[in-house]
N, C-alpha and C positions, 0 to 999 in steps of 0.2 A: 764749533761743531755744527753741522747743518744736516738735518734729517730729510731734507727735501732734495738732496743731491745724491746720485748714485755713486757707488765705489766699485772697484774691480777686485774681485776675490778669485785667485787662481785663473786669471785671464778672462773671467766672466763678469759682466756688468750686473750688479744687483742693487735694488733700492729698498731692501728689507731693513726696517728700522733697527732691529736687534743686531744685525750684522754690522751696521754702521756704528752702533754704540760699542760693540765689542772691539772693533778696530780702533776706535778713539781711546778706549781704556788702555789698550796695549801700546799706544803711541804718545799722544799729547796730553793725556789726562794728568799724569804726574807733574810735568812742568807747569801746566796751567794752575793746578791746585797750589803748588809752591808759590807761584807769583801772587795769587789771590791772598793766601795766608800772610805773605810778607807785607802786602799792601795794608791789610787790616792791622797787623802788628805795628807797623810804622805809625798809623793813625792813633792807635791806643797809647803808645809810648810818647808821642808828641803831645798828646793831651795830658799825660801824667807829668811830663816835664814842665808844662805850663802851670800845673797845680803845685808841684813840690820843688822844682828847680834842682832835682837830684843830678849829680855829676855822673853817677853810674847809669842812670836812665839815658843821659845824653850820649854816652859811649855806645850804649846798646842801639840807639837810633842810628848812630853813625854806621855801625856794623850792618844793620838791616838795610840801610841805603846801598851799601856795597852789594848785599845779597840781591837787591832789586835789579842790579845790573844783569842778573840772569835772564831778565826780559829779552836781552839780546839773543838768547837761544832761540827765541821765536823766529828770529830772522832765518833760521834754517828752513823754514817753510818756503823761503824764496828759492831754495834749491830745486823745488819742483819745476821752476822755469828752465833748469838745465835740461829737462827732457825735451822741451821745445827747441832749445839751442842744439841739443844732440841731433834731433831730426833735421834741423836746418844744416848742421855741419855735414851729416851724411849725404844730403842732397847736393851740397857744394863740393864735398870731397870726391864724389863719384866722377866728377869731370876734371879732377886735378891729377897731376903726376905724383909719384912717391915723394920727390923732393919738395914739391909745393905742399904736399900733405904734411910733411915733417915741419916745414916752416910755419904753416898755419897752426899746427898743434903746439909748437913752441911759443908762438905769439899768444895763443889762447891761455896757456899755463902762466905766462908772464903777466897777462892782464888779470888773471885770477889772483896771483900773489899780490899784485898792486892793490887790488880791491880789498883783500883780506887785511893787508897791512893798514889800509885806511880805516877800516872798521876798528881794528885793535888800537890804533893811535887815538881815535875818538874816545874809545872806552878808557884808555889810560889817562887822557886829559880830564875826563869827567871825574875819575877817581881822585886825581890830584886836586882838582878844584874843590870837591866836596871835603876832602881832608883839610885843605887850607881854611875853608870857611868854618869847620867844626872845631879843630884843635890848633890851627895856626901852623901846623907842621905838614909839609908835603914836598914832593919832588920839585914842584914849581918854585919853592922857596929855598930849599937846600942846595939846588943846583945853580951855579953862577950863570948869569946872563953873558952875552957876548961882550958886554962892556965891563964885566967884572963887578957889576952892581951887587951889593949885599942883599938886596931884596930878591935876588934870584931871577929866574925866568919869568916869574909872575909880573915883573915890571917891564918886560920886553913887549914887542909888538905881537899881534895875534899871528902873523905869518911866521915869525920866528918860533913862537910857541908850538904852532902846528908842525913845523919842520923838525923841531926837537922831539915831539911825540912820535912823528913818523919814523925818525931815525931810530928811536928806541924800539918801535914795533918791528922794523926790519931786522934789528939786531937780535930780538928775541926769536923771530921766526927762522932766521938763518944761523942762530947760535954764534953771532958775531959780537965784537966788543962795542961798548958804549960808555959814555961818561956820566950817565944819569943813573942814580941809585934810588931804591925804594926807601921811604922814610916812615911809613905807617904799616901796621899789620895788613890792612886791606891792599896796599900797594905791593907788599911782599907776597901775599897770597896770589894776587893777579899775575905777578912776575913768574911765580913758579908754574902756574897753569899755562902761561904763554910759552915758557921754555919747554914744557912737556909737549905741547902742541907743535912747537917749532921743530923739536927733535923728530917727531913722527912725520910732519909735513915736509921738512927738508929732505929727509931720507927717501920719502915717497917721490918727491919731485925729481930727485937725482935718478932713482931707479926707472921712473917713467921715461925720462929723456934718454937714459942709456939704452933701455929696451927698444925705444923707437929708432935710435941711431943704428943699433945692431940689426933691426929688421930692415931698415933702409939699405944698409950695407949688404945684407944677404940678398935682398931683391935685386939690387944692382949687379951683384956678382952672378946671380942666376941669368940675368939678361946678357951679361958679357960672355958667359959660358955658351949660351945659345948662339950668339952671334959668332963666337970663335968656332964652334962646331959647324955652323953653316958655311963659313968661309973655307974651312978645311974640306967640306964635302964638295963645294963648288970647284975648288982647285983640283981635287983628285979626279973629278968627273970631266975636267977639261971644258967647262962651260965658257962660252964667249965672254970676255971681260965686260962688254957693254951690258949683256944680259945679267951677268953676275952682279953688276952694280945696281941694276934695277931691282933685282931680288933682294939684295942686302938693304937697300933704301926702304923698300916696302916693309920688310920685317922690322927694321929699326923704328919706323913710324908706328907700326901696329903695337910694338912693345911699349911705346911711349903713351899711346892712347888706350885707356881701359875699355873693355867691352861692356855693353849694357847687361845688367844682371837678369838672369832668368831663374826659374825654380830649381834647375839642376845645379846652379852655383850656390845654393843656400843649404848647407848641411843641416841647419836647425830644423828644416821642414821634415827631415827624416824622423824626427821625434814625435810628429803628429800622428794621431790615429788615422786609420784609412778613411773613416767616414768624414772626419773633419778636413782631411787633406782633399777629399773629393769635393766637399762643399767649397773649399777655397779655390780649387781649380775651376769649378763651375762659375763662381762669382767673378773670376778674372776673364773667362772666355765667353760667358753668356752675352755680355753687351755687344761683342763683335759678331757673334753668330746671329743675333736678332736683327741685324741690319737686313738680312735676306728674308723675304716673306715666307719662303719654304720652311725655314727654321723657326719662324714665328708660329707657323702652323704646328710644327712638331711640339713647341713649348706649350701651346694652348691645348693640344690634344693629349700629350703625355709629358709633363715636365720632368718627371723622374727619369724617363728614358733619355731625354736630352741632357740631363745632368750627368748621367752615366756615360753618354757619348763624349762629354768634355774630358772626363778622366781617362777614357780608353783610347780615343782616336785623335786627341788634340794635344799639341805641345807648343810651347813658345820658344823660339830660337833667337839667338842674338847673332848679328852679322856686322862685320866691320865694313868700313868704306871700301869701295871697289869690289866687294864680293858680289857674286851672282846667285840668284835663287835658282835659276835654270838656264839652259842654253837652247837656242832655236833648233828645232828638229828632234829634240829628245822627247820620248814618250812621257806624258804627264803621270805622276804618281801621287799627287796631292793638290789640294787647293790652298791658297794663301790669303791672309788678311794683313794689310799693313797696319801695325799697331803703333809704331813709333819710328821716327826718322824719315828720311827723304829717299825715294827710289825713282828710277827712270826706266821706262819701257822702250826698248829699241827694236825696230824692225828694219831689215836690210833686204834688198832684192836677192832672190835665189831661195831663201828660206821662208819667204812670205810673199804675198801678192801685192807688192808695192813697187813703184817705178824707181824710187830713190829712198835713201835712208830716212826714216822718220823716227822722231823721239817724242815721248809723252811722259810727263810727270805723273807719278802714282800718288793719288791723294791718300790722306790718312783714313783708315777704316775702309779703304777700297779693297774689293775682292779681286784676286788675280788667279787666273786659271780655274774659275768656277766650273767651266765646261767639263773638266776632268771628272767631276762627280756624276755627270749624267750621260757621258758618252766616251768612246775611245778617242782621246785627244792627243795630238802632237803639238808641242809648243811652236808657235809661229813667230816668236820674238824672244828677246832676252831681257830680264829684269836685273838691273844693276843698282847697287846701293851707293848713294852719293854721300852718305854720312853713316855713322853707327846706327843700325836699325834693329828693331825688334819686330818679329814676324810671327803670327800665329799660323801653324801648319795643321791642316786637317788631312790626316792620312786616308787615302782612297780605300785601301784594303780593309782597314778597321771600320770605316764608314759602311762599306758594303756588308760586312759581317753583322754589324749592329742592325742595319735595315732588314736583312734577311731573317733575323730572329724575331722581328716585330710583325705580327700577322696583319695588322691594319695598315701600317706604313708600307709594307712590301708592295701591295697593289698600287698604292698612290705613287710611290717613287718610280715604279716600273713604267707607269703611264706617263708620268712627268718626264722621265728620261726619253721615252719614245717621242714625245712632242718636241722636246729640246733638240733631239738628234735631227728631226725633220727640219727644224729652223736652221740648224747648222748646215745641213746639206743643201738647203734652198737659198741660203744667203749669198749675196754677191751682186755685183753690178749687172744690169742697170737698176734692178729693183731696190737693193739695199747695199750697204757697205760689206766688205769682206769680214768674216768673223775673226776676232783676235783673242788673245789671252785675257784682255780686259773686258770685252763686251761682245755679245752676239745679238744682232738685230732681232726685234720682236720676240724676245724671250722673257718679257715681263710675266710675273706669276699670273696676273689676270688673263693675259692672252693665252698662256698655256692651259690654264684651268678651263677657259671657255672652249678650247679645242679638244679637251678630253672627252671620252665617251660620257654620255649623260649619267650613267650609273656612278662612275667615279667622281665626277664633278658634284653630283648631288650628295654623295657621301661626305666629301670635304666640307661642302657648304652647310649641311645639317649639323656637323660637328661644331661649326663656328656660330650657329644661331644662339646658343646660350650666352655668348659673350655680348650680345646686344643688350642684355639686361644690366650689365655692370659698367659699361663704358658710356656714361652720360654725354661725353663730348661727341659721341657718334651721332647724336640726334639734334634736331632743330632746337635752338635756344637752350641746349644743355639739359633737356628733360629726359627722364627715363622713359622708355617705350612702354606702352600698355601691353597687356596680354593679347589684345586684339591685333596690335601691329606685329607682334612676334608671330602670331598664328598666320597673319597675311604673308609675312616674309617666308615662313616655312612652306606655305602653300605655293608661293612663287617659285621657290627652289624645287619643290616636288613637281611642279608643272614645267620645269626647265625654262622658265622665263628670265631667270637671272642666276647669278652665282654670288657667293660671299667669299671674300678674300681677306687675308690679314692686312691690316693697315697700321702696324706697330704692335708692340707687346700688349696683349690682352685688348686689342681693338680690331674691329672688322669693318668692311665697307662693302656696299652692294655694287656689283659689277655688271655692266651691260656692254656688249660689243656691237659696233656698227661699222659699216663700210661706206665710204664716201668716194665720189669720183671727181677728180680735178681735171676737167677737160677744157683745154684752151685752144682757141682758134689761131690761125696764122697771123691775124692782125692784133693779137695780144689780149683778146677778150676771153672771159671765162663763162662757161655755162653754169648759171646759178639757178637753184630751185627757189622760186619766189613763194611758193605755198603748196599745200597739198589738200586733198579731199579724203576724209575718213568717214565712212558711213554717211555720205552726203553732206557732211559739215566741212566747210572750208576753213583753213587756218593759215595764217601768213607767217613765214619765217625764211629769211634770205640766208641760204647756206648752200653747200655743195649737194648735188643730188646723190641719193644713196638710200640705204635701208638697213635694218637690223640684221646682224648675222645670226644664224641659228646656232644654238648650243651644240657643240660636238662637230660643227662644220668647219672645215679648214678654209683658209683664205682662198686657196686655189679653186675650191668648189663653190665658195660663197659668191665670188665675183660673177661668174657666168649665170648663176641662179638669179641674182638680183637684176642683172641686165636683161635676162630673158623674161622675168615676171614683171618687173617694174618699168623697164625702159627697153621694150623689144625693138624699137626702131633703131637703137644705138648698138645693139648686141653684135652686129656684123660689120660695123664700120669704125670700131675703136680698137686700139691696141694699148696694152699696159706698158708703161715705160719706167715705172718706179713706184716705190712706196715710201710713206713717211707716217710716223705716229703722232697724232695730236690729241692725246688724252686730256680729258677735262673732268672736273668734279663739280657737281651741282646737287641741289636738294631735290629729292623726289617728293612731289606733293602728295602722292597717294600714301606712301609709307612714312613720310616725314623723316627720311634718313638720307645721309650723304650717299650719293651714287657716283661711281666712277665710270665714265663713258670711254671705252676703249675705241677711239675713232682712228681707223686705219684709212688714210687718204691714199687712193691709187691715182698716180699721175698717168694721164692718158693722152693720146693724140688721135685725131681723126684720120682714117684711111680712105674715106669716101663720103659722099653726101648721104643725108638721111631725110626721110619724109615723115612728118608728124602733123596732126591737126594744129592749125595756127589760130590763136585767139587774139583779141584786141583789147587794150586797156583804154578806159575813158580819158579824155583830156584833163589835165590837172585843174583847169579852171572849173570844170564841172564838179570835180571832187571837192574843191575848196568851197564852192557855194553850197553843196549838200552838207558838208561837215559843219559849216557855219550855221546852217539851219538847225542842226541838232546840238548846238553848243550848250544849251541848257541841260542836256542829258549827258553828253560826253564832252565836258569842258576841256579836260586835260588832253584827251585824244584828238579833239578837233584843233586845238592850238598847235599840237605837235605836227599834225598833218599840214596845216596852213604854212608852217615855217619851212617845210621841206621844199627845196628848190630843185625838184626832179620831175621830169615829164616822161612817162613810160608809154604814152599813146602811140609813139612811132615804132615801138619795139614789136617784133614778132614773138609772141608768147606761145611756146610749144606745149601741147597737152599730151602727157603720157599716162595711160591707164584706162580705167573704166568709169562709169557714172558714180560708183560708190568709193572707189579707191584710185586716186590719180595724183599727178604732180604737174605744176605749172613751172616751166623753165624758160629762160631767155638768156641771150648773150649780153653780158654787161661789161662795161669798163671796170677795171680793178677798183678805181676810186668810188664809182657808184655802188659796186658790190660791198665795199666796206661801209659806206654811208647807210645802206639799207639794212645792215646788221645791227644797227643801234635800235633803242626802244622807239625813238621817233620814226625810224624807217619801218619798223614792224607795224606801227599804227598807220603809216602811210600806205603800206602794202595791203593792210586789212581793208581800207577804203577802196583801193584800186581793184582788188580781187573780188570784192562784193558786187562790182558792176562790170565785170569782164564780159566781153561779147565773144561768142563762139562763132565758128564758120556758118555762113548763111543765116545769121540771126542779127536783127537790128536792135534788139533789146537785151539787157542783161538777164541771165537766168535767175538772178537773185533779186529780192525786193529792192526797190530803188533807194530806200533809206537804210538798208541793212548794213551792218558791219560784219566782220569775219565770223563772229560767234552767232550771227543771226541768219546768215545765208543758207539756203537749202538748194540742192542740185535738182533741177526740174527734170522729170522723166522724159518729156518730149525733146528737150535739148540734148540729153544723152543719146537719144536714138539717132539724132542727126549727125553725130560725130563719126 
């Protein structure tokens, strides 16, 4: 007995000490007490024999030794392992046919009988050996050996002794004949017990095998009746023989392969209470729902509502191989999640915008036809099951009813659906790929939340602020945020400077959206932003030119606004040719939280020439000499600069903006653009930009020894631009 391990009482796990003691008293207390008393009695009588040499005491000790064989009853505790074997059997049998199931069950029963016979044979041998040592009379002596030796089986080999004992055990369990008889009261008593157990066991074994064979025969008869009825129907309907053969073969194959179990196939679940059944349904469905950030938000905002959604709007269906979830062109009525099995998504010309038939495997836990939840959707492809599959189905009508009854979610889902519909209607070449049942471009939760009206986005973000205090992995070095950082995050959300989006169950992330321009020339060069000026302070960073997108601003409105305000010289000579998303996650130094940058890169091409002020970079040798002079102060930065084998003095550096807010851009080779994006390249650009020369100026507007964080934009230079 162990009071530190829990037990199950009426299906509930409990660690209460008194409950454990009560269960022990009802089960193993009596056998354990009997064994302990027998052990002590044996010790006392053995001591009395040594003192008096009484023959009666010796017989009593012999009987007690036989009683001590009851210790074998403790082996029944091993039967607990049959629970594990049962679970393993259920997992294996689910993939086998009825015939294979019967064969496996027969094999298992045979192995069980063999093992029980082995245990009984060992006990019978121990009883005979103890009787031979105590009184000289035993079945080992009274039974003749194979050579007819008068000493009996005791003089034979150990293998022969074991085979004789095993033969006797099988005879007792199966009520068969044997040539070994009991010679002592202990042997006679053990023989009676084994015969009683054999009577019950053999009849049970026969009944189990008979019932299994009858069940197998009934199942096979039902299958034959179904096939016979099918053939009659096909014959009376005049179906083409080739088609009838295909139908019959598929039905035969599906009758042979069992379907995956779902809750509807388990009658025992009807015995559960409604609350426990709803809890079970939520525990099964919730992991698949929480893949999508929108449902992560639902769970963090109102977990009880989402649990009720699982019981009312979600069910898990089982499909056989070659089944279809839906057909192309049909109106969508639900969203699906691949839970188990392998499926394939197929698009063909005519029902979708593809030039030729395309196929794509559906990954496990992948959402299919999610667009049906947010807009009126027609399927543009077909999902086929390649193997027996289990699919979670979220009914559209029930989902809409549940959302409409929730005051807070109603407004959020309405705006989310509006933004999703806009993405669907605007998706397509050359900007993005065509929307499919598997994905729609630019419908990430962060993108849609950023495009929502400020009031709705702030409502969602402020609801997620409290989760910043419980998810320590959300912060730098795993520290919990202080109250000050939470207040700062709330202030940023209220000022519409950022939004907070779910990043997993009970986890959030700060989100900022930016738009970048990928503008390439005819000779393969890319227009790179080498640095920018903010409030007169220059900072170096080689990236695509762009700017932050305002919250609530659509991509269509953000692109012309950024071009007009940040790059006015380019606004009339560029044309958008496509989009791609390059999201990245980095740590925000101000709030010390993980921030997701929704970077939408707009591919562009020039439609004409542009004119912008041109600046000049100093020669690399000048920068190297100046950086070496400051090596004692900026050792690491100067070393990095001197190692860069890049010379920007011959480049035309275009300046866009004003004296306080502007950008330095230049046409770079792709390889040079990638080199300058490294940490050494940033240090190199810092030195270069700190000594940049503007038009009609012979000296740099920045101090001759300044780095990027020391330079200041001179007033007189700004006036000359």
